[in-house]
N, C-alpha and C positions, 0 to 999 in steps of 0.2 A: 708465871713470870713474876718475880717479887717487886714490889713497891717500893721505892726510894723513899726512906723516911723523911719526915720534915726537918729533923736535926741533920741528917746527912746533906739534903739540899741545901740547908742554910750554911753549913760549913763549906760546901763546894762553892756557894755564892760569895762568902767572905775571903775564900781562897783567890778567886778572881780579883777581888778588891786589892788584896793585899800584894798579889804579884804586881798588878799594875803600879801600886803606889811604890813597889820596892825596884822597879824595872829602872827608875830614873828617866831623865829625858823627856820626850814628847809624851810617852806614856803615863808617866807620873803626874806630868802637868795637866793632861787630859782628865784623869781620874781625880785629881785634887779640883779641877774646875767643874766637874760634873757634881761633885758632893758639896762644893761650897762656891756656887756660881757668883755669890755677891762679892767676893774677895776681887773679881776681875772687873767689876761694875765700875763705869766712869759717867758721872753725870753730863748730859749732852750739853755742847757747847756751840754757841753760834759763832763761827770763824769769821764770817763777814756776809752782810746781806742775806741772801737766800741759800747760803751753803752752811750746813751743821756738820759738826761731829757726833755720831751715835755709835761709835764703836767702843771697844772694851780697851783693857790695859794690854792686851796681846794681839788683837787684830783690828785693823781699822775699817770703819764703816762710815760712809758720809751721805748726807741726805740732801737733796736739792728742791727746794719748792719751785717748780717750773711754771707756777700760775695756772697750769691745767694739769694737776696732778703732781704726785711727788715721784722722784727718781732717787734710787738707792745704788750706791757704788758698794757692791759687795754684801755678802750675807752672813758673814762671819763664820765661827767654828761650830761643829756638831754640838749640841747640847746648850747652846748659848741663845735659843729663840727668845726665851723669856726676858732675857736682858735686852736683847734688841728692841722688842716691843715696848718695853718699859721706857727706854731711852727715846724712842719716838714719840710716845706719849708724853713724857716728861718735858720734850722739846716743844710740846704745843700742837702736834700733829696727830691725825688718825692713821694707824698701820693700813686700814682699809682704802686709805687714799693713794697708797703706792701703786703707780701704773707700771713701773718697769725697775728691774734690777739689772745693771749691768755688773758683770763679774770680771775682775781684773785678769784673772787665769783660773785655771782649772784645779786647783788643789783643795783639799778637803777643808781647810781652815778658812778658806774664802768663799766656800759655796755651801758650807753646812746648813744653813736654813732656807736655802732654794725653794725646795720642794714643800716646806712647810709654809712659806709665804704664798707660793703659788696656790696651793690647797685652799689656804684660808681666804686669801684676799684677792684671786685671780689675776695677780700681776703677770706681766711678760718678763721672761727671763732671757738675757742676752749674755753671750760670751765670744770671745775671739774664734773664728772659724777653725784653726787648726786644733784648739782644744775641744772643740765640739766633735771632731773628727776622733781625737784621742779618747773622748769618752765611749765612742762606739768600738774603736779597734783595740785600744790598750787601755782599758779603765782603770787596771792597777796603778797607772802612772798618776791618777788623781789622787793617790794614797786613801781611798775610801776604807781600805781594810785596816788602817790605822784608827779608825773611829772605836774599835774594840766593840762595836756593836753589828749583829748581823742584819739589822733592820735600816740601816742608812742606805740611801740610794742616790745615784747620778740622776741628775735632771736631763730631760730634752729640752734643749733650746727653743724659744720661741722665733728667736732671730740671732743671727751670727754676725759678727763684725769682720770686715776686711780692711786691708791697708788701705788708707786714704779716705775711708768712708766719712762723710759728713751727715750726721742724723740730727733731726729736730725732734726734741722732747719738750712739748709745751712752748714755752717762750725761750728755751735754752738749746741753743746749736751747739753741738760736739763734734769736734774733728778728732778722728781716731788714726792713730798710727801703730802697726804691729811693730812690737819690740821683742821678738823671741829670745830665749835665753835662759830664764828661769823654767819657763815651758815654752813649747813651740808656739802657743796662742797668747802669750802676753800682749796686753794692750797699753798703750800711752793715749790719754784723753786730754784735750786742750778746749777751754771754754770760758766765757765770760760770767762772772757773778757780780750782781748789782746792789746797790744800796742808795736809793734815791738817784741823785745825778753821779755817784760815784761808781765807777767800773773798775774791776782788776781781772786779771787773766789768771785762771787756776790751772793747774797742770797735775796729772796723777800719771805715775808710773807703775805698771802692773806687776812687777816683782823682782826684788833684787837679791835674794837668797842664793848662797854658795853651794847650798846643799846638793842641788842638782848639777853642780859642775865638779863634785868630787870624783875622782878616779874609779873608785868602786861603783859608784851610782852609774856612771857613764858606761863602763864596762858592761854592767849588769843590764842596760836597756840596748846595748849593742852599738854604742857610739866609740867605736875603738879608736878612732882618730881625734877624738875629744873635740870634734867640730863644734858642738854646742858653745864651748867656751869662746871661740872667735865670734860666733854668732851674737854671743851676749855683749861682747865689747863692741861689735859693729852697731848693735841696737842702740847702746848709751850714745855713741857718737852720732847716730841719725838724729836725735832729738836733743842732744846737750845744748845746743844754742837756741832752744825754743824761748820765746819771751814767757816767763812764768812769774807771777807776783806772789801767788799763793801756792806753796808746794803741800799737796795732799798725799800723807805717807801710804804705805800699803801695810806697814807695822808701825806702831807708835815709836819705836826707835829711829825710823828712817829719819823723821823730822823733829824728834824731840817733843812729841805731842804731848805727853804728860807734863814735861817742863813748861811748856807754853801754857798749858791750861792753868798750872800753878801761878805762873807769872801774872796772866790776865786776872786772877783773882787779887794779886796783890797790887796791880797797877791797872786798874779797869779803864783808864783813859787811854793806854797805849796797846795798840793790837800787834801781838806778837806773830801772828799768822802771816802778815803782809812783809815778805822778805824778797825782794827781787833777785837776791844773790844766792839763795839757799838752794835752788834747784840745781844749777850747775856746780855748785860746790860739792853738793852730795853726790851728783851723778859722777863727777871726776873720782871722787874718793872710791866709789864701787867699781869703776872703770879700772882704776889703778890696782884695787885689790884683786880683780879678776886677772889682770895681767901678771901680778905677782904669783897668783895661783898657777898659772900657765908656766911660768919659769921655775917653779918649786919642782927639784928632782924628785922627791917622794910623791909627787902627784902625776908623775909620767912614767 
């Protein structure tokens, strides 16, 4: 049996890189991010009181100081662990103090560092019960295969979240609502954040993307009646009237996170994250877009 030469092995290695970069879309984005992770880095921002943004330019992650350990919402994309650790350090916290990570839904770009954080820091991992089931029965729907690495793994949750759950993490009590649509196990979360005597209500919605509502995708997973689109709309209606002062995005474009950070730098005396109208405004926009998709002849 002949041995592959070092040159041939290198050429094959470079071919994989080139194909990923030339593929466009998500594949090219992940390849570029892996080779130049600093391009996605965002310096952490204290949104209000004990709530911090520690995500990057593509995927949101939020840190809560519960007074008895740290809670992280989402563990960002594959290949971005170093950035997340650095953001937590830069914010003035120790990643080893993270006790819990709550995942908004079971897609690769939001669960990418779950196994790393559990292995390194021993934190508990949580996710919506339907997505925990999906991990076991239909793991391909987590898009783990899109990582372009055979070594990425789906995690085994330490706790699952059901509709209507109220869970206490340190001094922070969170109420959860299941909002299936983007995945079957998307969650919404509502809790208070405080700074001295001031308290605001924060709200997090687990996933807005229409990519899993597209005709080809729904047919591929067996949803021939496109039921998930109706479920998506119903989920938004379920929580659209919640009182939310601080809208936490799932991706930065949901709530103009990067624009708000820039505004905060220019006007440090004004907090752009506090906006009691933004939650309903954005959820209405996404609901109307989903209804338009449902009425599009090309998507039916």
